[in-house]
N, C-alpha and C positions, 0 to 999 in steps of 0.2 A: 289520766290525761288520754284524749283520744288519740288513736293513729290515725296517720295522716299517709294519703296514698302518694305512690312514685308515679313518674309520667307515664301516661296511658292507661293507668288504672282508676277504680272508682274512687268516691270520697275527697275530701278536701285536701289539698298539696298545701305544702309549705315551701318557700324557695328562701333561700339566704342569697344576697349579694347586692349588687346596686345595678340599676338599669342604666345605659348611656348608648350614644350613635356613634358607630363607626363612621368615618368618612374617607372613602379611597377614590384611585383615579384606577379604571381598569386598564389601561394599556392601549385600549384600543384607539387608533388616530384618528377616524371618525365619528368618536363617540362625543357627546356633547360635555363629558367630564375633560375632554382634552383640555379644553379651552374655559370651561365653566364651572359651576356647581359640581362639585366630588358626588359620588352616589353615597347613599347614607342608608344604612343598615341598623336596624336596633339590636343589641347584643346586652347580655347580662354577664357581669364580671362577679365571680364567687372565690372565696378562698378555700383553698385544700393544702394541708400541712405547710402552711406558711407562705403558699405562693398564689397566686390569683390565676384563676382559669376563665376562660370566656367561652360564653355559647352565642352564634348568631342567630336571631330569633326573625321569623316571620312576622309581618305586620299583624297578620290575623290572630297571632299567639301574645301580644302585648297585654290585653285585657285580662288574660287569665292569668300572664305571670305577674302583672302589678297586684291583682287579687291575691296570689299567693305570696308574694311580699309583704303585702300589707297582714297577711295572717300572721306570719312569721313574725313579724315587729308587735302585734298583738301578742301573741303567744309570749314573747319574750319578756314584754312589759308585765305580762302577767306573773310570770317567774320572778322577776326582779320584785316586783312588789310583795308577793309570798317571802322571798327571801329576805325583804327588809323587814317585814311582820315579824319574821323569826327571829332576826337580830334583837330587834327591840323587846320580843318576848324574854328572850337570853339575858339582856340588860337588865331587865324588871326584876327577875330571877335572882340574879346575881345580887342586885341592891337590897333585895329583899332579905338575901341570906347573910349579907352584912351587916343590915339593921338587926337581925335576930342576934348576932354575936355581939353586937355592943351593947345589947341591952343586959 
């Protein structure tokens, strides 16, 4: 399996988590958010030891983060498919073993 990069290094990166949008008001009485739309910031939520952590993102990072999340999902799907194939092979082997004993 290929090695993947950490932030700020060369090579493909994998990220686990979900993208979402933080909406908040800054608290400045003259800001547009005081009476209108809240500020929106993209963020990534990811699990660590059973807890959810959050990283706020710059809009410039969204494309790279989305691509990294997609690579993670593709790698996970590939691992799941390999595991399913392994279980199917184990079942076939066990069935063949039972069939040989019955003869």
